[in-house]
N, C-alpha and C positions, 0 to 999 in steps of 0.2 A: 411481639407481633412486626410482620413485614406492611409497612408499606408502599400502595400501589403509588401511582401517577402516570398521565398522557402526555402525549406530545401528539397533535395534528397538524402531520405532512400535506399542504394541501398546495398542487400545484394547479397553475395555468396553461394547459400544456399547449395552446395554441399561441401562446407567447415566449412560454419555455421561462415561467417566473413562478416561484414560492411567495405562499401568504406569511409574511412573519410578524409579531407585533412591538414597538415596543411598549415595555414596562414603564410607568407612570408614578408607581408606590411602593413598598415595599421592601423583599432585601433585594430586590431585582433591579431597583427604581435605576434607570440608563439600560440599561439590558434589552436589548431587541435577545426575541425567539421564537419557537413555534406556539403558536397557543395550544395549551394544557392545564393538569390541574391534578389535585389529588383527589386520589375516587374517593366516596363514601363509601360510607357500609351497607351493605347491600343493593351496591349496584355493578353491573356488569363491566363489564372494561370498556365492552360499546356504549356502555351508558354513558359513563364519565366521558367518553369523545364525544359523542355527540354536547351532551348538556354544556361543556368546559369549554367546544369552538363556539360555540352558540351564545355563552357569557360575554368572551372579551370580543368575539367578531356579527353578534347579529347575521352569522350564518349557519343556514343548517342544512346538514349533510345527514345526506343516510346510507346505508351498507360500507361503513367504513370498513379497511382492512387491516392489518394486523402484517408491519412486513417486521416485527422485533423486537429484540425487549433489552434492555441495558439493568444492569446490578451495579447496589454503589455499593460500599462497605459502609 
């Protein structure tokens, strides 16, 4: 079974900055990354992006756009 996860790249176009979060627990504790997480069963990738972004930042996004994907062994 292939596991899928999302990353939300949110840009402040006025100030040319990107939103990133610092992980406070778990395997990524202390690391900075874009908001995101694992896709749940029966959830679309768009729903995953919206949910994970809100859970980690309290920002509600609409109409996310796919800009790419990566595969890891």
